[in-house]
C-alpha positions in Angstrom: -6.4 -19.0 -17.0 -6.8 -18.1 -13.3 -10.2 -19.0 -11.8 -11.5 -16.0 -9.8 -14.7 -15.2 -7.9 -15.7 -11.7 -6.9 -17.9 -11.2 -3.8 -19.2 -7.9 -2.5 -18.4 -6.6 1.0 -19.4 -4.0 3.5 -18.9 -0.2 3.2 -15.2 0.7 3.0 -15.5 4.1 4.6 -17.7 5.7 7.3 -20.0 8.6 6.4 -17.6 10.9 8.2 -14.6 9.7 6.1 -16.7 10.0 2.9 -17.7 13.6 3.8 -14.0 14.5 4.3 -13.4 13.3 0.7 -16.5 14.8 -0.8 -15.9 18.4 0.4 -12.5 19.1 -1.2 -13.6 17.3 -4.4 -16.9 19.2 -4.4 -19.0 16.1 -5.0 -22.7 15.8 -4.0 -22.5 12.1 -3.5 -19.8 9.5 -3.0 -19.8 5.9 -1.7 -17.2 3.2 -1.3 -17.7 -0.5 -0.7 -15.3 -3.4 -0.5 -15.0 -6.1 -3.2 -13.3 -9.4 -2.5 -11.6 -11.4 -5.2 -10.9 -15.1 -4.5 -8.2 -16.9 -6.5 -9.5 -20.5 -6.7 -7.6 -23.7 -7.4 -11.0 -25.3 -8.1 -14.5 -23.9 -8.4 -16.4 -23.7 -5.0 -19.6 -25.7 -4.5 -22.7 -24.1 -3.2 -21.9 -24.8 0.5 -18.3 -23.5 0.2 -19.5 -20.4 -1.6 -22.0 -19.7 1.2 -19.2 -20.2 3.8 -17.0 -17.7 1.9 -19.8 -15.2 1.8 -20.4 -15.5 5.5 -16.7 -14.9 6.2 -16.8 -11.7 4.2 -19.9 -10.3 6.0 -18.1 -8.1 8.5 -18.9 -4.5 9.4 -22.2 -2.7 8.8 -24.3 -3.7 5.8 -25.5 -0.4 4.4 -25.6 -0.5 0.6 -25.8 2.7 -1.5 -26.7 5.8 0.4 -30.0 7.5 -0.3 -28.2 10.3 -2.2 -27.1 7.7 -4.8 -29.7 5.0 -4.5 -32.4 7.5 -5.5 -30.5 8.4 -8.7 -30.8 6.0 -11.6 -27.8 7.7 -13.2 -25.4 6.8 -10.3 -22.3 5.1 -11.7 -19.4 3.1 -10.5 -16.5 5.3 -11.3 -13.6 3.0 -10.3 -12.6 -0.3 -8.8 -9.3 0.2 -6.9 -7.2 -2.8 -6.0 -3.6 -3.4 -4.7 -1.1 -2.9 -7.4 -0.3 -6.1 -9.4 2.5 -8.0 -7.7 1.6 -6.7 -4.2 0.0 -8.8 -1.5 -1.8 -6.7 1.0 -1.5 -7.3 4.8 -5.3 -7.9 4.8 -4.9 -10.6 2.1 -2.3 -12.5 4.1 -4.5 -12.7 7.2 -7.7 -13.3 5.4 -6.2 -16.1 3.3 -5.1 -17.8 6.5 -8.6 -17.6 7.9 -10.2 -19.0 4.8 -7.9 -22.0 4.9 -8.3 -22.6 8.6 -12.1 -22.6 7.9 -11.7 -25.5 5.4 -11.7 -23.5 2.2 -8.6 -25.1 0.8 -9.7 -24.4 -2.7 -9.0 -20.7 -2.1 -5.4 -20.0 -3.0 -5.6 -16.3 -2.0 -8.2 -13.7 -1.3 -7.6 -10.0 -2.0 -9.7 -6.9 -1.2 -10.3 -3.7 -3.1 -12.8 -0.8 -3.1 -15.6 0.0 -5.5 -16.2 3.7 -5.8 -19.7 5.1 -6.8 -20.5 8.7 -7.6 -23.0 10.8 -9.5 -22.2 11.2 -13.3 -19.9 14.0 -14.3 -17.1 13.2 -11.9 -13.9 14.1 -13.7 -11.5 11.3 -14.3 -8.5 13.2 -12.8 -10.5 13.3 -9.5 -10.5 9.5 -9.3 -6.7 9.7 -8.6 -7.6 11.5 -5.4 -9.4 8.4 -4.0 -6.5 6.0 -3.6 -2.8 5.7 -2.8 -1.0 5.6 -6.1 2.1 4.0 -4.6 0.2 0.8 -3.4 -3.1 0.8 -5.3 -4.3 1.2 -8.9 -7.7 1.2 -10.7 -8.5 -2.1 -12.3 -11.0 -3.4 -14.8 -13.0 -6.1 -13.0 -12.8 -8.2 -16.1 -9.1 -8.5 -15.5 -9.2 -9.5 -11.9 -7.1 -12.6 -12.6 -4.1 -10.2 -13.2 -4.0 -9.8 -9.4 -2.7 -13.3 -9.0 -0.3 -13.6 -12.0 3.2 -14.7 -11.1 6.3 -14.2 -13.1 9.0 -16.8 -13.4 12.1 -15.8 -11.4 14.7 -14.0 -13.4 18.2 -15.6 -13.6 21.0 -13.9 -11.7 22.7 -11.1 -13.7 26.4 -10.6 -13.3 28.0 -7.2 -13.2 31.2 -7.2 -15.4 33.5 -5.6 -12.8 36.6 -7.6 -13.8 36.3 -6.4 -17.4 34.9 -2.9 -17.0 36.0 -2.0 -13.4 34.3 0.6 -11.3 32.3 2.0 -14.2 30.2 -1.3 -14.3 29.3 -0.8 -10.7 28.4 2.9 -11.2 26.0 1.8 -14.1 24.4 -0.9 -11.9 24.1 1.6 -9.0 22.1 3.9 -11.4 20.1 1.2 -13.1 19.1 -0.8 -10.0 18.5 2.3 -7.8 21.0 1.1 -5.2 21.8 4.6 -3.8 25.4 3.6 -3.0 27.8 6.3 -2.1 31.0 6.7 -4.2 33.1 5.3 -1.3 30.9 2.2 -1.3 31.2 1.7 -5.0 35.0 1.9 -4.7 34.9 -0.6 -1.8 32.8 -3.1 -3.9 35.1 -2.7 -6.9 38.2 -3.4 -4.8 36.5 -6.3 -3.0 35.3 -8.2 -6.0 38.6 -7.5 -7.9 40.4 -9.2 -4.9 37.9 -12.1 -5.0 38.6 -12.5 -8.7 34.9 -12.7 -9.8 32.0 -10.5 -10.8 29.2 -9.7 -8.3 25.6 -10.7 -9.0 22.7 -8.2 -9.0 21.4 -9.9 -5.9 24.6 -9.5 -4.0 24.7 -5.8 -4.9 21.0 -5.3 -3.8 21.6 -7.1 -0.5 24.7 -5.0 0.2 22.8 -1.8 -0.6 19.9 -2.7 1.8 22.2 -4.0 4.6 24.3 -0.9 4.4 21.4 1.6 3.9 20.9 4.5 6.2 17.8 2.7 7.6 20.0 -0.2 8.8 23.4 1.3 9.4 22.6 4.9 10.5 25.6 6.2 8.6 24.5 9.8 8.7 23.4 9.4 12.3 26.9 8.2 13.2 28.8 10.5 10.9 31.2 13.3 11.9 29.9 16.8 11.3 31.8 20.0 10.3 29.9 23.2 10.9 31.3 26.6 9.9 34.7 25.0 9.5 34.7 23.5 13.0 34.6 19.7 13.5 31.8 18.9 16.0 33.1 16.5 18.7 30.0 14.4 18.7 27.8 12.6 16.1 24.0 12.9 16.3 23.9 9.4 17.8 26.5 10.4 20.4 24.3 13.3 21.4 21.4 11.0 22.1 23.7 8.7 24.2 24.5 11.7 26.4 21.2 11.3 28.1 22.4 7.9 29.4 25.8 9.3 30.4 24.2 12.1 32.3 22.6 9.6 34.7 26.0 7.9 35.3 24.1 4.6 34.6 21.7 5.1 37.6 18.6 3.0 37.0 19.7 1.9 33.5 19.9 -1.8 33.2 20.5 -1.9 29.4 20.9 0.9 26.8 22.1 0.7 23.1 22.7 -3.0 23.5 19.4 -4.6 22.6 16.2 -3.9 20.7 15.1 -1.5 23.4 16.4 0.2 26.5 15.6 -1.2 29.9 15.4 0.7 33.2 14.8 -0.4 36.7 11.1 -0.8 37.6 9.1 -1.5 40.8 8.6 -4.9 42.5 5.4 -6.4 41.2 3.3 -9.4 42.0 2.5 -11.7 39.1 -0.1 -14.5 38.9 1.6 -17.6 37.7 1.8 -21.3 38.1 4.5 -22.8 40.4 6.6 -25.1 38.2 6.8 -27.8 40.9 3.4 -27.8 42.6 1.5 -26.6 39.4 -0.6 -24.4 41.7 -1.3 -20.7 40.7 -0.1 -18.2 43.2 1.2 -14.6 43.3 5.0 -14.3 42.9 6.8 -11.1 43.7 9.6 -10.2 41.3 11.3 -7.2 39.7 9.4 -5.6 36.8 11.9 -3.7 34.7 10.5 -1.2 32.2 11.6 -1.0 28.6 11.4 1.9 26.2 11.7 2.0 22.4 11.6 4.7 19.7 11.0 3.7 16.1 11.3 6.2 13.2 9.6 5.4 10.0 10.0 8.7 8.1 10.5 7.5 4.5 7.8 4.8 4.5 5.3 7.2 6.1 6.2 9.8 3.5 5.5 7.4 0.7 2.2 5.9 2.1 1.2 7.6 5.4 -1.1 5.0 7.0 0.7 1.8 6.0 4.1 3.4 6.6 3.1 4.4 10.1 1.4 1.1 10.8 4.5 -0.9 9.8 6.6 1.4 12.0 4.4 0.6 15.0 4.5 -3.1 14.2 8.3 -3.0 14.1 8.3 -1.3 17.4 6.1 -4.0 19.0 8.3 -6.7 17.5 11.5 -5.1 18.9 10.0 -4.7 22.3 8.8 -8.3 22.5 12.3 -9.4 21.6 14.2 -7.7 24.4 16.1 -10.0 26.7 14.3 -13.2 27.0 11.0 -11.6 26.0 8.8 -8.7 27.1 5.2 -7.6 27.0 4.4 -4.4 25.1 1.9 -2.4 27.1 1.3 1.0 25.3 2.5 3.0 22.4 2.5 6.6 21.3 2.7 7.7 17.7 3.9 11.2 16.9 4.1 13.0 13.6 6.4 15.9 12.9 5.9 17.5 9.5 6.8 20.6 7.5 4.2 23.4 6.8 0.7 22.0 6.3 -0.3 24.6 3.6 -4.0 24.0 4.3 -6.0 25.1 1.2 -7.7 28.5 1.6 -6.0 28.9 5.0 -2.4 30.1 4.4 -0.3 31.1 7.4 2.3 34.0 7.2 5.2 31.7 8.2 4.5 29.1 5.5 6.7 29.2 2.4 6.5 27.4 -0.9 8.1 24.0 -0.6 8.7 21.4 -3.2 8.8 17.6 -2.9 9.1 14.5 -5.1 5.8 13.6 -6.8 5.9 10.2 -5.1 6.0 11.7 -1.5 2.9 12.6 0.4 2.4 16.1 1.5 2.5 17.2 5.2 -1.2 17.7 5.0 -1.8 14.2 3.6 0.3 12.7 6.5 -1.6 14.6 9.2 
């Protein structure tokens, strides 16, 4: 059985954020505080427990608001944790900090939210308090489930040699690979020529490496509009901006993780490699620019999706040439009609979306 220790934390949301949640839910009182769950290799002694508590005392220490503290009938309506099998970004960083601080008995620390409200809050409303794609309510008596690991499954082989393309079509459907018919035919021919069956891992890797996110197949595709073949792909239209300058001022475009244009001469404070003395050195300071789209992840989970998009952009900028220094970023959101409750606009029309996707209003 997994040894776990639960420790309370600070408020999870500001009063402003709680008020934004309360109003549409028509709740008189609502409060959220963090709860930390430690997966322990061995029980902590008193000194180690106190060190763990001190590490988890961040942010304001408010406790229940007066609207709930004064009510003996206030109840904890839910404890929301990351879905089983997921490791949150917070957990990765916090676990590193715990181990750097000498708490080697802590295998992993995870964070969730305890929600408190007045009695009578309908259970369906609880689903409005968390992101169903990445979080789920959990019974605190079952916290050890957060840290359960499953033995790796053995490779499965897809019987292409015996069943042909039909086996790949079934795998495409069952594994959710989203392969186009031309890709299914390509794989059937390739593995027939190789004289062996593909594994499920090979098919999954092929699907990811050749996805729209990686290959930009639609972005580079030819378009026929009203029976006329358009002479440029969407990506070629974007490249027109570079062609229009005849290369003036462009040092690199569409060849690295970001574009680089000529910049001013700048003085940089650095150490001379021979004298080891610090001095100002004048040199060229090219400027780089990068755009990262993260439409689908942001549609699934707006905040984490946008956050990982900005993180990917910083990573790509830092990897340009021999390295660069990201200075500033701008995040922009373009959505469909917001359909604000009780505030319809004449141009807004009824739109449908998959249940798993966030609405335009959720994203904004």
